RODRENMAR-444051 format. One record per atom (N, C-alpha, C): residue in three letters; y, z, x. Coordinates in steps of 0.05 Angstrom, whole numbers, padded with zeros to 5 digits, always signed. Layout:
REM RODRENMAR-444051
alaYZX...
This chain:
REM RODRENMAR-444051
met+00101+00281-00436met+00081+00294-00452met+00085+00287-00481arg+00063+00281-00495arg+00064+00276-00524arg+00053+00300-00539leu+00065+00305-00562leu+00056+00327-00578leu+00051+00318-00607arg+00033+00332-00620arg+00028+00329-00649arg+00032+00356-00662val+00048+00357-00683val+00052+00381-00698val+00040+00377-00726glu+00026+00397-00735glu+00016+00397-00762glu+00027+00423-00775phe+00037+00420-00800phe+00049+00444-00813phe+00048+00443-00843thr+00050+00466-00855thr+00053+00469-00884thr+00075+00490-00888thr+00089+00487-00911thr+00108+00507-00919thr+00099+00519-00945glu+00106+00544-00949glu+00098+00557-00974glu+00122+00572-00985pro+00123+00578-01011pro+00102+00576-01030pro+00098+00548-01041phe+00074+00542-01050phe+00067+00516-01061phe+00077+00514-01090asp+00083+00491-01099asp+00089+00485-01127asp+00076+00457-01132leu+00056+00457-01148leu+00041+00432-01153leu+00056+00413-01173asp+00075+00425-01188asp+00089+00409-01208asp+00113+00394-01196glu+00126+00406-01177glu+00151+00395-01165glu+00153+00404-01136ala+00162+00386-01119ala+00165+00393-01090ala+00188+00414-01088pro+00182+00438-01077pro+00202+00458-01073pro+00223+00449-01053ala+00246+00461-01054ala+00268+00454-01036ala+00260+00455-01007his+00244+00475-00999his+00237+00477-00971his+00218+00454-00962ala+00202+00444-00980ala+00185+00421-00973ala+00202+00396-00971val+00222+00393-00988val+00239+00369-00987val+00255+00370-00961val+00265+00393-00953val+00280+00395-00928val+00263+00389-00904ala+00238+00398-00904ala+00220+00393-00882ala+00215+00363-00880arg+00212+00349-00902arg+00208+00320-00901arg+00233+00306-00890glu+00256+00315-00899glu+00281+00303-00889glu+00284+00307-00859val+00277+00330-00848val+00278+00335-00820val+00260+00316-00805leu+00236+00312-00814leu+00217+00294-00800leu+00227+00265-00802glu+00237+00257-00825glu+00246+00229-00828glu+00270+00223-00811ala+00287+00244-00805ala+00311+00240-00789ala+00305+00241-00759ala+00283+00253-00752ala+00276+00256-00723ala+00266+00230-00712val+00269+00227-00686val+00260+00203-00672val+00231+00208-00663leu+00212+00203-00682leu+00184+00208-00677leu+00168+00182-00680asp+00145+00181-00667asp+00129+00157-00668asp+00112+00155-00694ala+00103+00177-00704ala+00086+00177-00727ala+00092+00202-00744val+00095+00197-00770val+00101+00219-00789val+00083+00214-00813asp+00069+00235-00822asp+00052+00233-00846asp+00058+00258-00862val+00071+00254-00885val+00079+00277-00903val+00061+00276-00927gly+00048+00298-00933gly+00030+00299-00956gly+00035+00325-00972pro+00022+00328-00994pro+00026+00351-01011pro+00016+00377-01000phe-00004+00376-00983phe-00016+00401-00972phe-00015+00403-00942gly-00003+00383-00928gly-00001+00385-00900gly+00015+00361-00890asn+00027+00365-00867asn+00045+00345-00855asn+00039+00343-00826thr+00041+00319-00815thr+00038+00315-00786thr+00060+00297-00775ala+00066+00302-00750ala+00085+00285-00736ala+00077+00284-00707glu+00083+00262-00694glu+00076+00258-00666glu+00098+00244-00651gly+00102+00252-00626gly+00122+00239-00610gly+00124+00253-00583gly+00146+00247-00569gly+00151+00259-00543gly+00156+00289-00547ala+00151+00305-00526ala+00154+00334-00528ala+00181+00343-00537asp+00202+00332-00525asp+00229+00340-00532asp+00235+00334-00561glu+00227+00311-00571glu+00232+00303-00598glu+00217+00321-00618val+00191+00325-00612val+00175+00342-00630val+00185+00371-00630leu+00191+00382-00607leu+00201+00409-00606leu+00228+00412-00620gly+00245+00393-00617gly+00271+00393-00631gly+00267+00392-00661ala+00249+00375-00670ala+00243+00373-00698ala+00231+00399-00709val+00213+00412-00694val+00201+00437-00702val+00223+00459-00705asp+00241+00460-00686asp+00263+00480-00688asp+00279+00475-00713ala+00287+00450-00718ala+00303+00444-00741ala+00288+00449-00767leu+00262+00442-00767leu+00245+00445-00790leu+00243+00475-00797leu+00237+00492-00778leu+00235+00521-00783leu+00261+00532-00794arg+00282+00526-00781arg+00308+00537-00789arg+00315+00528-00818arg+00313+00503-00823arg+00321+00492-00849arg+00302+00499-00871ala+00276+00499-00866ala+00256+00506-00887ala+00259+00535-00895leu+00262+00553-00875leu+00265+00581-00882leu+00291+00586-00897thr+00313+00573-00889thr+00338+00576-00903thr+00336+00565-00932ala+00319+00545-00936ala+00315+00533-00963ala+00295+00548-00980gly+00285+00570-00970gly+00267+00586-00987gly+00238+00588-00980ala+00230+00576-00958ala+00202+00579-00949ala+00197+00608-00942thr+00175+00619-00952thr+00167+00646-00945thr+00146+00647-00923arg+00135+00623-00917arg+00116+00621-00895arg+00115+00592-00886val+00114+00589-00860val+00110+00563-00848val+00087+00566-00828ser+00065+00551-00833ser+00042+00552-00815ser+00043+00526-00799leu+00041+00528-00773leu+00042+00504-00757leu+00024+00506-00732gln+00016+00483-00724gln+00000+00480-00700gln+00011+00457-00684val+00013+00462-00658val+00023+00441-00639val+00001+00435-00619asn-00005+00409-00616asn-00026+00401-00597asn-00014+00380-00578val-00024+00382-00553val-00018+00361-00534val-00036+00337-00540val-00024+00314-00541val-00039+00289-00547val-00043+00274-00521glu-00067+00265-00517glu-00074+00249-00493glu-00059+00223-00495glu-00046+00216-00473glu-00032+00190-00471glu-00051+00169-00461asp-00047+00144-00468asp-00065+00122-00459asp-00064+00122-00428gly-00088+00118-00417gly-00090+00116-00388gly-00094+00142-00374arg-00097+00163-00389arg-00102+00190-00376arg-00130+00200-00382
């Protein structure tokens, strides 16, 4: 199964990336995922279910520890080719 996760961390800071946003980016970049798109107002990543769920676990734990007061996320099943 393939999954796509979309998430944001808060609070926002338009002048400088807060520590929780930097940590979230580091988690995604270190994970074995097929597609990662990190932006100022939203982030997406896609890959196998185990990899995405592992990254989400690490992302939540590390972002909250780094000062995030809210993490909004959505996980979707992605259709695989040939299905």
